[in-house]
KOLVO-69633 format. One line per 8 residues: number of its first residue (from 1); their letters; for each residue x, y, z of N, C-alpha, C. Coordinates in steps of 0.2 Angstrom, whole numbers, plus 5000, padded with zeros to 4 digits. Layout:
BEGIN
NUM) A) X/Y/Z/X/Y/Z/X/Y/Z ~ ...;
END
This chain:
BEGIN
1) MGNTTLVA) 5648/5661/5596/5641/5662/5599/5638/5669/5596 ~ 5632/5668/5594/5629/5674/5591/5621/5674/5592 ~ 5618/5680/5591/5611/5680/5592/5607/5681/5585 ~ 5602/5678/5584/5597/5678/5578/5591/5681/5580 ~ 5589/5686/5577/5582/5689/5578/5577/5686/5573 ~ 5572/5683/5576/5567/5679/5572/5561/5682/5572 ~ 5558/5684/5567/5551/5687/5567/5546/5682/5567 ~ 5541/5683/5571/5535/5679/5572/5533/5676/5565;
9) GRTLLVSG) 5532/5669/5565/5530/5665/5559/5535/5663/5555 ~ 5542/5664/5557/5547/5662/5553/5551/5656/5558 ~ 5555/5652/5554/5558/5646/5557/5565/5646/5556 ~ 5569/5645/5562/5576/5644/5561/5578/5637/5562 ~ 5581/5634/5556/5583/5627/5556/5590/5627/5559 ~ 5591/5623/5564/5598/5623/5568/5601/5616/5566 ~ 5606/5615/5563/5609/5609/5561/5615/5608/5566 ~ 5616/5603/5569/5621/5602/5575/5627/5599/5572;
17) PASLRLIE) 5632/5599/5576/5632/5600/5583/5631/5607/5585 ~ 5626/5609/5590/5625/5616/5591/5621/5616/5598 ~ 5621/5622/5601/5617/5623/5607/5613/5630/5606 ~ 5608/5631/5609/5604/5637/5608/5600/5639/5614 ~ 5599/5645/5615/5594/5648/5621/5590/5653/5618 ~ 5584/5653/5620/5579/5658/5619/5580/5663/5624 ~ 5582/5669/5621/5583/5675/5625/5577/5679/5626 ~ 5573/5680/5621/5567/5684/5621/5562/5681/5617;
25) GEATVLGA) 5556/5682/5618/5550/5680/5614/5547/5673/5616 ~ 5543/5670/5612/5541/5664/5612/5542/5660/5606 ~ 5544/5653/5607/5545/5649/5601/5544/5642/5603 ~ 5543/5638/5598/5542/5631/5599/5547/5627/5595 ~ 5548/5620/5597/5551/5616/5593/5547/5609/5592 ~ 5545/5608/5586/5541/5602/5585/5535/5601/5590 ~ 5531/5607/5591/5525/5607/5595/5527/5608/5602 ~ 5533/5608/5604/5535/5609/5611/5537/5616/5613;
33) PVERDEKL) 5534/5619/5618/5536/5626/5620/5544/5626/5622 ~ 5547/5631/5620/5554/5632/5622/5554/5637/5628 ~ 5557/5634/5633/5558/5638/5640/5563/5644/5639 ~ 5561/5650/5641/5566/5655/5641/5573/5653/5645 ~ 5578/5655/5642/5585/5654/5645/5587/5646/5645 ~ 5583/5642/5643/5585/5635/5644/5590/5633/5638 ~ 5595/5629/5640/5600/5627/5635/5598/5621/5631 ~ 5597/5621/5625/5595/5616/5621/5601/5613/5617;
41) LVREEKQI) 5602/5607/5617/5608/5604/5613/5605/5601/5606 ~ 5608/5602/5601/5607/5599/5595/5612/5594/5593 ~ 5611/5588/5593/5616/5583/5592/5619/5583/5585 ~ 5625/5580/5584/5629/5580/5578/5624/5576/5573 ~ 5624/5579/5567/5620/5576/5561/5612/5576/5562 ~ 5610/5580/5567/5603/5581/5568/5601/5589/5566 ~ 5595/5590/5565/5592/5596/5564/5586/5597/5567 ~ 5585/5603/5570/5579/5605/5573/5576/5611/5571;
49) PVEAVTDS) 5569/5612/5570/5566/5618/5568/5564/5622/5574 ~ 5566/5628/5575/5564/5633/5580/5559/5638/5577 ~ 5553/5637/5579/5548/5642/5576/5546/5647/5580 ~ 5546/5653/5578/5545/5659/5582/5537/5660/5583 ~ 5534/5660/5589/5527/5662/5590/5526/5669/5590 ~ 5531/5673/5593/5531/5680/5593/5538/5682/5591 ~ 5539/5688/5590/5546/5690/5588/5551/5688/5593 ~ 5556/5685/5592/5561/5681/5596/5568/5683/5595;
57) VIQTSLGN) 5572/5682/5600/5579/5682/5600/5582/5675/5602 ~ 5586/5672/5598/5589/5666/5599/5596/5666/5599 ~ 5599/5664/5604/5607/5664/5605/5609/5657/5603 ~ 5614/5656/5598/5616/5650/5596/5624/5649/5597 ~ 5626/5643/5598/5633/5642/5598/5634/5636/5593 ~ 5638/5636/5588/5639/5631/5583/5645/5628/5583 ~ 5645/5621/5582/5651/5617/5582/5653/5616/5575 ~ 5658/5612/5574/5661/5611/5567/5655/5608/5563;
65) AACLTEIE) 5654/5610/5557/5649/5608/5552/5642/5610/5554 ~ 5641/5613/5559/5634/5616/5561/5632/5622/5556 ~ 5626/5623/5556/5624/5629/5552/5617/5631/5554 ~ 5615/5637/5552/5608/5640/5553/5605/5642/5546 ~ 5599/5640/5546/5595/5642/5540/5588/5645/5542 ~ 5587/5651/5540/5580/5654/5542/5575/5653/5536 ~ 5569/5651/5537/5564/5650/5532/5558/5654/5534 ~ 5554/5655/5529/5547/5658/5530/5542/5653/5532;
73) GTTIPGSW) 5538/5654/5537/5533/5649/5539/5535/5643/5543 ~ 5531/5638/5544/5533/5632/5548/5535/5627/5544 ~ 5539/5622/5547/5541/5616/5543/5536/5610/5544 ~ 5531/5611/5549/5527/5606/5550/5521/5606/5546 ~ 5520/5601/5542/5514/5601/5537/5507/5601/5541 ~ 5502/5604/5537/5496/5604/5540/5493/5597/5541 ~ 5495/5592/5537/5493/5585/5538/5495/5582/5544 ~ 5501/5584/5547/5503/5582/5553/5499/5584/5559;
81) KSFAEAAL) 5497/5590/5558/5492/5593/5564/5485/5589/5563 ~ 5483/5588/5557/5477/5584/5557/5478/5577/5560 ~ 5483/5574/5558/5485/5567/5561/5485/5567/5569 ~ 5488/5573/5572/5488/5573/5579/5481/5574/5582 ~ 5477/5578/5578/5470/5579/5581/5467/5572/5581 ~ 5468/5568/5576/5464/5562/5575/5467/5557/5581 ~ 5473/5558/5583/5476/5554/5588/5473/5556/5595 ~ 5472/5562/5596/5470/5565/5602/5462/5563/5603;
89) EMSCPKIL) 5459/5561/5598/5452/5559/5599/5451/5552/5601 ~ 5457/5548/5601/5457/5541/5604/5460/5541/5611 ~ 5458/5535/5614/5460/5534/5621/5467/5530/5620 ~ 5472/5533/5622/5479/5529/5623/5480/5526/5616 ~ 5480/5529/5610/5481/5526/5604/5488/5523/5603 ~ 5488/5517/5599/5494/5514/5597/5495/5517/5589 ~ 5501/5521/5588/5502/5524/5582/5508/5521/5579 ~ 5508/5520/5572/5514/5518/5569/5515/5522/5563;
97) AIGDIDSG) 5522/5524/5561/5524/5528/5556/5528/5524/5551 ~ 5526/5524/5544/5530/5521/5539/5532/5527/5534 ~ 5537/5526/5530/5539/5530/5525/5546/5528/5523 ~ 5549/5532/5517/5555/5530/5514/5561/5533/5519 ~ 5567/5532/5517/5573/5535/5521/5572/5542/5520 ~ 5574/5546/5526/5574/5553/5526/5567/5556/5524 ~ 5562/5553/5525/5555/5556/5524/5552/5560/5530 ~ 5555/5559/5536/5553/5563/5541/5549/5559/5547;
105) KSTLCTYL) 5550/5552/5546/5547/5548/5551/5549/5549/5559 ~ 5555/5550/5560/5557/5551/5567/5555/5558/5569 ~ 5555/5563/5564/5553/5570/5566/5545/5570/5568 ~ 5541/5566/5563/5534/5565/5565/5533/5562/5571 ~ 5536/5557/5573/5535/5553/5580/5537/5558/5585 ~ 5542/5562/5585/5544/5567/5590/5538/5572/5590 ~ 5536/5575/5585/5530/5580/5585/5524/5577/5588 ~ 5522/5571/5586/5516/5567/5589/5517/5566/5597;
113) SNILLNEY) 5523/5564/5599/5525/5564/5606/5524/5570/5610 ~ 5526/5576/5607/5525/5582/5610/5518/5584/5611 ~ 5514/5583/5605/5507/5585/5605/5503/5581/5610 ~ 5504/5575/5610/5501/5570/5615/5502/5571/5622 ~ 5508/5574/5623/5511/5575/5630/5507/5580/5633 ~ 5503/5584/5629/5499/5589/5632/5492/5586/5636 ~ 5491/5580/5634/5485/5576/5636/5487/5570/5641 ~ 5493/5568/5640/5495/5562/5644/5501/5563/5648;
121) QNISVIDA) 5502/5560/5653/5508/5561/5658/5514/5558/5654 ~ 5514/5552/5651/5519/5549/5648/5517/5546/5641 ~ 5522/5546/5636/5521/5543/5630/5527/5537/5629 ~ 5525/5531/5627/5530/5526/5626/5532/5527/5618 ~ 5538/5526/5617/5540/5527/5610/5545/5521/5608 ~ 5543/5517/5603/5547/5511/5601/5551/5513/5594 ~ 5557/5513/5594/5561/5514/5588/5563/5508/5585 ~ 5560/5506/5580/5561/5500/5576/5566/5501/5570;
129) DVGQSDIG) 5569/5506/5569/5573/5508/5564/5580/5505/5566 ~ 5581/5499/5564/5587/5495/5567/5594/5498/5564 ~ 5593/5502/5558/5599/5505/5555/5601/5512/5558 ~ 5596/5515/5560/5597/5522/5562/5593/5523/5568 ~ 5593/5519/5573/5589/5519/5579/5592/5525/5583 ~ 5587/5529/5586/5588/5534/5590/5588/5532/5598 ~ 5584/5527/5599/5583/5524/5606/5587/5517/5606 ~ 5593/5518/5609/5597/5512/5609/5602/5512/5603;
137) PPTTIGLG) 5607/5507/5603/5612/5507/5597/5609/5504/5591 ~ 5613/5505/5585/5611/5501/5579/5611/5494/5580 ~ 5607/5490/5576/5606/5483/5577/5600/5481/5582 ~ 5597/5486/5585/5593/5485/5591/5586/5489/5589 ~ 5581/5487/5593/5575/5490/5594/5574/5493/5601 ~ 5573/5499/5602/5573/5502/5608/5566/5505/5610 ~ 5565/5504/5617/5559/5507/5620/5561/5513/5625 ~ 5558/5519/5624/5559/5524/5628/5552/5527/5631;
145) VTDGYLLS) 5552/5530/5637/5546/5533/5639/5548/5540/5641 ~ 5544/5545/5639/5545/5552/5639/5544/5554/5647 ~ 5548/5559/5649/5547/5562/5655/5547/5570/5654 ~ 5546/5572/5647/5545/5579/5646/5545/5579/5638 ~ 5545/5585/5636/5545/5587/5628/5552/5584/5625 ~ 5552/5583/5619/5558/5580/5615/5560/5585/5610 ~ 5566/5586/5609/5569/5589/5603/5570/5584/5597 ~ 5571/5578/5599/5572/5572/5594/5571/5566/5598;
153) LADLDPVS) 5570/5560/5595/5569/5554/5598/5576/5552/5602 ~ 5581/5555/5600/5588/5553/5603/5588/5556/5610 ~ 5583/5560/5612/5583/5562/5619/5581/5557/5624 ~ 5578/5552/5621/5575/5546/5625/5581/5541/5627 ~ 5581/5539/5633/5586/5534/5635/5582/5527/5635 ~ 5585/5522/5632/5581/5516/5632/5579/5513/5639 ~ 5573/5511/5640/5571/5508/5646/5571/5500/5645 ~ 5571/5498/5639/5571/5491/5637/5573/5491/5629;
161) MFFVGHTS) 5577/5485/5627/5579/5485/5621/5579/5477/5618 ~ 5578/5477/5612/5578/5470/5609/5584/5470/5603 ~ 5588/5464/5604/5593/5463/5599/5591/5460/5593 ~ 5592/5464/5587/5591/5461/5580/5597/5458/5577 ~ 5603/5462/5578/5609/5460/5576/5610/5462/5568 ~ 5606/5465/5565/5607/5468/5558/5605/5475/5558 ~ 5608/5479/5553/5606/5486/5552/5602/5487/5547 ~ 5600/5481/5544/5594/5481/5539/5589/5476/5541;
169) PAPATDKV) 5583/5478/5540/5577/5473/5542/5577/5467/5537 ~ 5579/5468/5531/5578/5463/5526/5580/5456/5528 ~ 5585/5455/5531/5587/5448/5532/5584/5446/5539 ~ 5580/5450/5542/5578/5448/5549/5571/5451/5550 ~ 5566/5450/5545/5560/5453/5546/5556/5450/5552 ~ 5556/5443/5552/5552/5440/5558/5555/5443/5565 ~ 5561/5444/5565/5564/5446/5572/5562/5453/5573 ~ 5562/5457/5568/5560/5464/5569/5553/5464/5572;
177) ILGIKKLM) 5548/5461/5569/5541/5460/5571/5541/5458/5578 ~ 5545/5452/5580/5545/5449/5586/5547/5454/5591 ~ 5552/5458/5590/5555/5463/5594/5550/5469/5596 ~ 5547/5471/5591/5542/5476/5592/5536/5474/5597 ~ 5534/5467/5595/5529/5464/5600/5531/5464/5607 ~ 5537/5461/5608/5540/5460/5615/5540/5467/5618 ~ 5542/5472/5615/5543/5479/5618/5536/5482/5619 ~ 5531/5480/5615/5524/5483/5616/5521/5480/5622;
185) ELCSTDHG) 5523/5474/5624/5520/5471/5630/5522/5474/5636 ~ 5528/5478/5636/5530/5482/5641/5527/5489/5642 ~ 5523/5491/5637/5520/5497/5636/5513/5497/5640 ~ 5513/5499/5646/5507/5499/5650/5502/5505/5648 ~ 5496/5504/5648/5491/5510/5646/5492/5515/5651 ~ 5495/5514/5657/5497/5519/5662/5502/5524/5659 ~ 5506/5522/5654/5510/5527/5651/5508/5530/5645 ~ 5501/5529/5644/5498/5533/5639/5499/5530/5632;
193) PTIINTDG) 5499/5534/5627/5499/5531/5620/5506/5528/5619 ~ 5506/5524/5613/5513/5521/5611/5514/5523/5604 ~ 5520/5526/5602/5521/5528/5595/5527/5523/5593 ~ 5526/5521/5587/5531/5516/5584/5534/5519/5578 ~ 5541/5520/5578/5545/5522/5572/5547/5516/5569 ~ 5548/5516/5562/5550/5510/5558/5556/5512/5553 ~ 5559/5507/5550/5564/5509/5546/5562/5511/5539 ~ 5566/5513/5534/5564/5516/5528/5564/5512/5522;
201) WIMDDEAC) 5564/5505/5524/5563/5500/5518/5556/5499/5516 ~ 5555/5502/5510/5548/5502/5508/5547/5502/5500 ~ 5552/5503/5497/5552/5504/5489/5552/5498/5485 ~ 5551/5492/5488/5550/5486/5483/5545/5482/5486 ~ 5543/5476/5482/5537/5472/5484/5539/5468/5491 ~ 5545/5466/5492/5547/5463/5498/5546/5467/5504 ~ 5548/5473/5503/5548/5478/5508/5540/5480/5510 ~ 5536/5481/5505/5529/5482/5506/5526/5476/5510;
209) AFKARMIN) 5527/5470/5508/5525/5464/5511/5527/5464/5518 ~ 5533/5466/5520/5535/5466/5527/5531/5471/5531 ~ 5531/5477/5528/5527/5482/5532/5520/5480/5533 ~ 5517/5477/5528/5510/5475/5529/5509/5470/5534 ~ 5513/5465/5534/5513/5460/5539/5514/5463/5546 ~ 5519/5467/5546/5521/5470/5553/5515/5474/5556 ~ 5511/5478/5551/5505/5482/5554/5500/5477/5556 ~ 5498/5472/5552/5493/5468/5553/5494/5464/5559;
217) EISPDLVA) 5500/5462/5561/5502/5458/5567/5502/5463/5573 ~ 5504/5469/5572/5504/5474/5578/5497/5477/5579 ~ 5493/5478/5574/5487/5481/5574/5486/5488/5578 ~ 5490/5492/5575/5490/5499/5578/5483/5502/5577 ~ 5481/5507/5581/5475/5511/5580/5475/5516/5574 ~ 5481/5519/5573/5482/5523/5567/5489/5522/5564 ~ 5489/5523/5558/5496/5522/5554/5497/5528/5550 ~ 5502/5532/5551/5504/5538/5547/5509/5535/5541;
225) VIQSDGEA) 5507/5537/5535/5510/5535/5529/5513/5541/5526 ~ 5520/5542/5526/5523/5547/5523/5525/5545/5516 ~ 5523/5548/5511/5525/5545/5504/5524/5551/5499 ~ 5528/5551/5494/5528/5556/5489/5525/5554/5482 ~ 5525/5547/5481/5523/5545/5474/5519/5538/5474 ~ 5515/5537/5479/5511/5531/5480/5515/5525/5481 ~ 5522/5526/5484/5526/5520/5485/5523/5515/5490 ~ 5519/5518/5495/5516/5514/5500/5509/5511/5499;
233) DPVIKAIR) 5507/5513/5493/5500/5511/5491/5499/5503/5492 ~ 5503/5499/5490/5502/5492/5491/5502/5490/5499 ~ 5505/5494/5503/5505/5492/5510/5498/5494/5512 ~ 5495/5500/5510/5489/5503/5512/5483/5498/5510 ~ 5484/5495/5504/5478/5491/5502/5478/5484/5506 ~ 5484/5482/5509/5484/5476/5512/5483/5476/5520 ~ 5482/5482/5523/5482/5482/5530/5475/5483/5532 ~ 5473/5482/5539/5467/5483/5541/5466/5489/5546;
241) STVIKVQS) 5472/5492/5548/5472/5498/5552/5470/5504/5548 ~ 5468/5509/5552/5466/5516/5550/5472/5519/5547 ~ 5472/5521/5541/5478/5525/5538/5477/5532/5537 ~ 5481/5536/5538/5481/5543/5536/5487/5545/5533 ~ 5487/5547/5526/5493/5549/5523/5495/5556/5525 ~ 5501/5557/5526/5504/5564/5528/5510/5566/5523 ~ 5511/5572/5523/5517/5574/5519/5523/5574/5523 ~ 5529/5574/5519/5535/5575/5522/5536/5583/5524;
249) PTAVRKRT) 5540/5584/5530/5540/5591/5532/5544/5595/5526 ~ 5543/5602/5526/5546/5606/5521/5553/5606/5521 ~ 5556/5605/5527/5564/5605/5527/5566/5598/5530 ~ 5568/5594/5526/5571/5587/5529/5578/5587/5527 ~ 5582/5585/5532/5589/5584/5531/5591/5578/5528 ~ 5593/5578/5522/5594/5572/5518/5601/5570/5520 ~ 5602/5564/5522/5609/5561/5524/5612/5556/5518 ~ 5618/5557/5517/5621/5552/5512/5622/5546/5516;
257) RDERRRLR) 5624/5541/5512/5626/5534/5515/5632/5535/5520 ~ 5637/5539/5519/5642/5540/5523/5640/5543/5530 ~ 5635/5548/5529/5633/5552/5535/5629/5547/5540 ~ 5625/5543/5537/5621/5538/5540/5626/5533/5544 ~ 5631/5531/5540/5636/5526/5544/5639/5530/5549 ~ 5641/5536/5549/5644/5540/5554/5639/5541/5560 ~ 5633/5542/5559/5628/5542/5564/5628/5535/5568 ~ 5628/5530/5564/5628/5523/5568/5635/5522/5572;
265) ELSYRKYL) 5640/5524/5569/5646/5524/5573/5647/5528/5579 ~ 5644/5534/5579/5643/5538/5585/5639/5534/5590 ~ 5634/5531/5588/5630/5528/5593/5633/5521/5596 ~ 5637/5518/5591/5640/5512/5594/5645/5514/5599 ~ 5649/5520/5598/5654/5522/5603/5651/5524/5609 ~ 5645/5527/5609/5641/5529/5615/5640/5523/5619 ~ 5637/5518/5616/5636/5512/5620/5642/5507/5622 ~ 5647/5509/5619/5654/5506/5621/5659/5510/5625;
273) ADAVIRQI) 5656/5516/5627/5660/5520/5631/5663/5517/5637 ~ 5670/5518/5639/5673/5515/5644/5673/5507/5644 ~ 5673/5504/5638/5673/5497/5637/5680/5494/5639 ~ 5680/5488/5641/5686/5484/5643/5685/5477/5639 ~ 5690/5473/5639/5690/5467/5637/5687/5462/5642 ~ 5682/5459/5641/5679/5454/5646/5681/5447/5643 ~ 5683/5442/5648/5684/5435/5646/5679/5431/5648 ~ 5675/5428/5644/5669/5424/5645/5670/5417/5643;
281) NFDKVKLR) 5669/5412/5647/5670/5405/5646/5663/5403/5642 ~ 5664/5401/5635/5659/5400/5631/5655/5394/5633 ~ 5658/5389/5637/5654/5384/5640/5649/5385/5646 ~ 5650/5392/5648/5646/5394/5654/5640/5398/5652 ~ 5640/5399/5646/5634/5404/5644/5630/5400/5638 ~ 5624/5403/5637/5620/5400/5631/5623/5405/5625 ~ 5623/5402/5619/5625/5405/5613/5620/5405/5608 ~ 5619/5411/5605/5614/5411/5599/5618/5414/5593;
289) GAEVRNGR) 5617/5410/5587/5620/5412/5581/5627/5410/5581 ~ 5629/5405/5585/5636/5402/5585/5635/5395/5589 ~ 5639/5391/5587/5639/5384/5590/5646/5381/5592 ~ 5645/5378/5598/5651/5375/5601/5651/5367/5600 ~ 5656/5364/5597/5656/5357/5596/5663/5354/5598 ~ 5663/5349/5602/5669/5346/5605/5673/5352/5608 ~ 5670/5356/5612/5674/5361/5616/5677/5367/5612 ~ 5675/5367/5605/5677/5372/5601/5672/5377/5598;
297) LLAATQKL) 5673/5383/5597/5668/5387/5594/5669/5387/5587 ~ 5663/5384/5583/5664/5383/5576/5664/5390/5572 ~ 5668/5390/5567/5668/5396/5563/5671/5402/5567 ~ 5675/5401/5571/5677/5407/5576/5680/5412/5572 ~ 5684/5411/5567/5687/5417/5563/5682/5421/5560 ~ 5677/5418/5557/5672/5422/5554/5668/5426/5559 ~ 5668/5424/5565/5664/5428/5570/5668/5434/5573 ~ 5674/5434/5572/5678/5440/5575/5675/5446/5572;
305) HSVVGFLN) 5675/5451/5577/5673/5458/5576/5665/5458/5575 ~ 5662/5453/5577/5654/5453/5577/5652/5457/5583 ~ 5646/5461/5581/5643/5464/5587/5639/5458/5590 ~ 5639/5458/5597/5636/5453/5601/5631/5457/5606 ~ 5625/5453/5607/5621/5456/5612/5620/5451/5618 ~ 5620/5454/5624/5619/5451/5630/5612/5451/5632 ~ 5609/5445/5633/5601/5445/5634/5600/5442/5641 ~ 5594/5445/5643/5591/5442/5650/5587/5436/5648;
313) DNDLLLGI) 5583/5434/5654/5579/5428/5653/5573/5429/5649 ~ 5571/5435/5648/5566/5436/5643/5568/5438/5636 ~ 5574/5437/5635/5576/5438/5628/5577/5446/5626 ~ 5577/5450/5631/5578/5457/5630/5585/5459/5631 ~ 5587/5464/5628/5595/5466/5628/5597/5470/5634 ~ 5602/5468/5636/5605/5471/5642/5611/5475/5640 ~ 5615/5474/5635/5621/5477/5633/5624/5474/5627 ~ 5628/5478/5623/5631/5475/5617/5639/5475/5618;
321) GILMGVEQ) 5642/5471/5614/5650/5471/5614/5652/5469/5607 ~ 5659/5468/5606/5662/5466/5600/5666/5460/5602 ~ 5665/5455/5598/5670/5449/5599/5677/5451/5596 ~ 5682/5451/5600/5688/5453/5598/5693/5447/5598 ~ 5691/5441/5601/5696/5436/5600/5693/5429/5603 ~ 5695/5424/5601/5693/5417/5604/5699/5413/5605 ~ 5699/5411/5612/5704/5406/5614/5701/5399/5614 ~ 5702/5395/5609/5699/5389/5609/5701/5384/5614;
329) REGILRIH) 5708/5384/5616/5710/5379/5621/5707/5381/5627 ~ 5707/5387/5629/5704/5389/5636/5697/5389/5636 ~ 5693/5389/5630/5686/5390/5629/5684/5397/5631 ~ 5688/5402/5629/5687/5409/5631/5685/5414/5625 ~ 5679/5418/5626/5678/5423/5621/5681/5430/5624 ~ 5684/5433/5620/5687/5440/5622/5682/5445/5619 ~ 5678/5449/5623/5673/5453/5621/5674/5460/5624 ~ 5675/5465/5619/5675/5472/5620/5669/5475/5622;
337) TSFRRPIS) 5667/5477/5629/5661/5479/5631/5661/5484/5637 ~ 5656/5488/5638/5656/5492/5644/5651/5488/5649 ~ 5648/5483/5647/5643/5479/5651/5647/5475/5656 ~ 5645/5476/5663/5649/5474/5668/5646/5468/5672 ~ 5639/5467/5671/5635/5462/5675/5636/5455/5673 ~ 5634/5450/5677/5634/5443/5675/5631/5442/5668 ~ 5633/5437/5664/5630/5436/5658/5628/5429/5657 ~ 5622/5428/5655/5619/5421/5654/5618/5419/5647;
345) TIEFGAVK) 5617/5424/5642/5615/5422/5635/5619/5427/5631 ~ 5623/5425/5626/5626/5429/5621/5623/5428/5614 ~ 5621/5433/5610/5619/5432/5604/5623/5436/5599 ~ 5625/5432/5593/5630/5435/5588/5626/5438/5583 ~ 5628/5445/5581/5624/5448/5576/5628/5448/5570 ~ 5626/5451/5564/5629/5450/5558/5633/5456/5556 ~ 5633/5461/5560/5637/5467/5559/5644/5466/5562 ~ 5649/5469/5558/5656/5469/5561/5659/5476/5562;
353) LNEDGKEV) 5662/5476/5568/5665/5483/5570/5672/5481/5572 ~ 5676/5487/5571/5683/5486/5575/5682/5489/5582 ~ 5687/5489/5585/5687/5491/5593/5685/5498/5594 ~ 5686/5502/5588/5684/5510/5589/5677/5511/5587 ~ 5673/5505/5586/5666/5506/5584/5665/5508/5577 ~ 5669/5507/5573/5668/5508/5566/5667/5502/5562 ~ 5662/5503/5557/5660/5497/5554/5665/5494/5549 ~ 5666/5488/5548/5670/5485/5543/5667/5486/5536;
361) PCLAEPDH) 5669/5490/5532/5666/5492/5526/5664/5486/5521 ~ 5668/5481/5521/5667/5476/5516/5661/5471/5518 ~ 5659/5472/5525/5654/5468/5527/5648/5472/5529 ~ 5647/5478/5527/5642/5482/5529/5635/5480/5525 ~ 5630/5481/5529/5623/5479/5526/5620/5485/5522 ~ 5615/5483/5518/5612/5489/5514/5609/5494/5519 ~ 5608/5500/5517/5605/5505/5521/5598/5506/5520 ~ 5594/5505/5525/5587/5506/5525/5584/5510/5531;
END
């Protein structure tokens, strides 16, 4: 544990796992004021910018692989502030962010949420990045509602989720759009604006067509486009919503493929904490993505280790599990899950995990 003196106008980048407290002065994190002596947690593989408004003293405690970097000025681009001002001029706007992998989309959504929270009681946030979701486990789209300022979207607990079953949107474009729409139906204007984060698949024609269709079907009031070399121009030309181009922040944590996989696995383990093996009669539930014929689950061997979602009557996700075994004679699915309530519908996803929540490498999907 140590103290860092931060001169006004400078920023301390804190990469987790770490914790910090503001001991003296005034500081902000992504537009949110930092309370004196409040303990802030920075999650593993995350990074937050602490910006000194006045000369400040910040106490930090660093875990393994955590680090501190001090830089001059702010990490928040002026274009972000202009975008936030445009959003504040609208009544309960629907906002959507697109951009490449590690371009700063989640950080932008966090910043916008904090700024809009100065005018609204609550902000609804939908995280549609199925590979790197901060709200809900990977393979899902999550909806969270703010009850205060955010350090990151991961501070939000999901109030509702939609199961896609993939960590890449490419094989499930229709489903991703459907999931966003279903969660948007739950976003009452009483909760204020809605902010939608998306995946980083944007660098080819198919990806641009997907993003354009998503935007035109959702019809957001504002679209934030983070790009460096015109890669999203085909999307911009094909959509009807108001578009504002913004820059990437000056300090973005670039993650390797292995780091992104580790983040997914941390999230799987969070949602499978205290899991047990449940035995579920597959003739007593509805199955999606699998078929029973003559009392036998077809292609049972190929389904082993699949992530499964437990759905309610509105096709929203209640919990996830991993198919660990099939007992054909007894008609039983053996599912590793922390979900304890009755189950009526099980959907099989394309992602494979072992019991420890680690992805089976040979079956991993592309990273978007």
